[in-house]
Each structure stands twice: as structure tokens, then as C-alpha cells.
Residue, then its C-alpha position, 0 to 999 in steps of 0.5 A: m500499500a505504501g509502495c503504491a502511494h510512493n509511485a503515485l506521488q512520483g508520477l504526479m511530480a513528473g507530470r508537473e515538471a513536464d507541464f512547467c514552461p519557463k517564461p523568458l525575462p524581459i531585457p530592460e532598455p538602456l536609460l537615455p541621458p536627459p535632453p539638454r536644457a534650453h538656455v532661457p535669456w535673462q530679462g531684467e536690469s543689472t549693473s556691471h563694473a563699468t556702470y558701478v559708482p563707488h561710495p566715498i569712505e573717510r580715511m581713518v587716521l591712526l594715532p601714533p603709538p605711545p612711547p615706551g614706559v608712558m601710559p596713555p591718559f584714561y578718559g573716564t570715571s573710576t574709584s581709587h583705594a582712597d575713595f573705597p571704604a575698607h570693610a573690617p574683617v569678620r573674626q569668627r569666635p572659637s567654639v565652646g565645649l566640654a572635653t571628655a575622658g575619651g580624649s574628644l571635645h563635645v562642642l556645645v556653642p558653635g562659633i558660627i551661631p549668634l549670641p546669646a546661645a546655649g548647649t547642653a550635654e550629658l556626662t556619665t561616670c567612667h569609674d566604679g564608685q566615682t564620686e567627683m567629676q572634673l568639667l573641662v570647659c574648652e575653646g576650639e573645634e577639636a580636642r587637639g589644639s583646644r584651649l582650656l578655660a576652666a576645670l570645674p570640680f563637681g562632687g557629691l555624686p552617689a557612691k557605690r555606683r557602677r560606671g555609667d550609672v550616674r549621669v550629670q547634665v551640663t549646660v553652657r550658655q555664652q552671652e554676647g560679651g563672651s562670658l560663659e555660664v555653666l550649670a551642672e546638675c545630677a538628679e540622682s543625688r539629693p539633687q546636686r546642682r552647681a553653677w559657675t561664671i567664666r569670664t574669658g580673657a583676651d589674647g590668651a589671658a587666663a579666664q576668671v572663674v566665679a562659683l555661684a550659689c544654687 
């Protein structure tokens, strides 16, 4: 059965090949160049070099160059250093902060903010059973190169406490004249409060510390 189908398919293919007649392709004709364009005479008016009238031009007179070393005069208005009001240089005051036992400086009153200004920091004890703390008030931005203004003793802290359990809140307020007010408070001891006034000295002079009654 399969052989008969194969023979029939071959006969069908042979019949189609016999009926196929190839068609000849037409040969395209060569393209001819376009005909030359006819010259159209120009109808209008124009001028030539024979009828052109040049316009008169004023002759430029060049100034002689100045002799070497002599500046030409300046014709105009300007200001000199005598008429210019000099501005006073703005001197930024140093920042004020507290130095910690870890060797860092915690800035409380930055030098770029207007006065009066205040800042608060919270310090903790660094030893077990510590009953006193030194508050190191400094001028500067970093601990290295800062200026120590005052070392304020703050005692009366509760004893028999582990390090870090006792907290002391310190507030530093700077007035417009430059004087400082320092307030230390420990809420865990009765409470314990102390205040000081620091008058900073000019040109590296020692600061004056006055203890205040709380």
C-alpha cells in the first residue's frame, strides 16, 4: 500500500515538471541621458563694473603709538583705594565645648551661631564608685589644639554605683560679651547642682572663674 502511494506521488511530480514552461525575462532598455536644457535669456536690469559708482569712505587716521613707559591718559570715571571704604574683617569666635575622658571635645556653642546661645550635654561616670567629676570647659573645634578655659570640680555624686550609672547634665550658655555660664546638675543625688561664671580673657589671658550659689 505504501509502495503504491509512493509511485503515485512520483508520477504526479513528473507530470508537473513536464507541464512547467519557463517564461523568458524581458531585457530592460538602457536609460537615455536627459535632453539638454534650453538656455532661457535673462530679462531684467543689472549693473556691471563699468556702471558701478563707488561710495566715498572717510580715511581713518591712526594715532601714533605711545612711547615706551608712558601710559595713555584714561578718559572716564573710576574709584581709587582712597575712595573705597575698607570693610572690617569678620573674626569668627572659637567654639566652646566640654572635653571628655575619651580625648574628644563635645562642642556645645558653635562659633558660627549668634549670641546669646546655649548647649547641653549629658556626661556619665567612667569609674566604679566615682563621687567627683572634672568639667573641662574648652575653646576650639577639636580636642587637639583646644584651649582650656576652666576645670570645674563637681562632687557629691552617689557612691557605690557602677560606671555609667550616674549621669550629670551640663549646660553652657555664652553671652554676647563672651562670658560663660556653666550649670551642672545630677538628679540622682539629693539633687546636686552647681553653677559657675567664666569670664574669658583676651589674647590668651587666663579666664576668671566665679562659683555661684544654687
